C-alpha positions, -999 to 999 in steps of 0.1 A, spaced: -370 690 -22 -376 670 -55 -409 655 -64 -393 623 -65 -385 627 -30 -418 639 -22 -432 608 -33 -408 585 -17 -418 598 10 -458 596 9 -455 565 -5 -436 551 28 -463 568 52 -493 558 31 -477 519 36 -465 527 76 -501 541 82 -523 512 66 -498 486 78 -504 501 119 -546 508 107 -550 473 91 -528 455 115 -551 476 143 -583 465 127 -570 423 125 -561 422 162 -595 439 172 -609 407 153 -584 380 168 -552 376 146 -522 402 141 -516 410 106 -479 393 113 -502 361 124 -526 362 91 -497 369 64 -481 337 76 -516 319 77 -527 332 41 -490 321 32 -498 285 41 -532 287 29 -512 292 -6 -494 270 -6 -502 241 18 -471 224 36 -442 246 39 -412 248 52 -404 276 77 -375 286 51 -403 287 28 -417 319 46 -384 333 52 -378 338 21 -413 352 9 -421 373 42 -386 383 41 -379 374 79 -350 361 97 -356 327 106 -359 332 145 -388 355 138 -408 325 117 -397 300 142 -417 322 169 -448 334 146 -451 292 141 -444 286 176 -472 309 185 -497 295 161 -489 258 171 -499 268 206 -530 285 196 -537 254 175 -538 271 140 -513 255 122 -490 222 124 -459 210 127 -458 175 108 -417 155 93 -410 160 61 -410 133 45 -385 146 20 -358 162 47 -363 142 82 -343 175 98 -363 197 82 -408 200 93 -439 209 75 -462 232 86 -500 234 77 -531 248 86 -557 234 112 -589 239 111 -590 264 130 -564 284 112 -584 283 76 -613 295 106 -596 322 115 -587 334 81 -626 329 74 -634 354 102 -615 376 96 -619 380 52 -651 402 56 -632 424 77 -606 424 54 -626 431 23 -650 464 39 -608 473 52 -598 474 15 -635 492 4 -631 520 28 -598 526 20 -603 528 -19 -637 546 -17 -620 579 -19 -609 573 -51 -634 565 -87 -632 539 -111 -610 562 -134 -583 570 -108 -583 533 -94 -576 521 -126 -544 549 -131 -530 540 -94 -531 503 -107 -513 513 -139 -486 528 -120 -483 508 -92 -480 480 -124 -454 502 -141 -427 512 -107 -433 471 -102 -419 458 -133 -388 491 -128 -379 466 -92 -379 442 -114 -357 453 -138 -333 473 -115 -330 432 -95 -357 424 -74 -377 390 -77 -405 388 -104 -424 368 -79 -425 371 -46 -439 352 -21 -435 313 -38 -418 285 -24 -387 277 -31 -380 247 -52 
């Protein structure tokens, strides 16, 4: 097995383990990782359309609709008519949604600190440079440069 293949397997395993562990820790704080992704996206860009969320998070429209329905049921997000397109709705955070983001922030930061404490500053800087090079390579290969920005 080539070192490149082994590296890809390690990256996949790292991603899956990190995602599962982080999701478990966030659920213990009252919000799933999926909910937090949508909440953070809305927080970052303000009032957005569900199609913006679909594009940014790489999710199917039905998945996003169900997620936003859940956030609305829990009082974390609100749909309002889009003034530019009467067929569309804009999604924004409620104060309760902002509160959830604030409440999980210290737990997210603690997770990040605990995760990276096994690397010294030099190792972290090297890892960051390596990831930047690999991200640039993906863009050269056709991946979008800007991830998560709303259309138009």
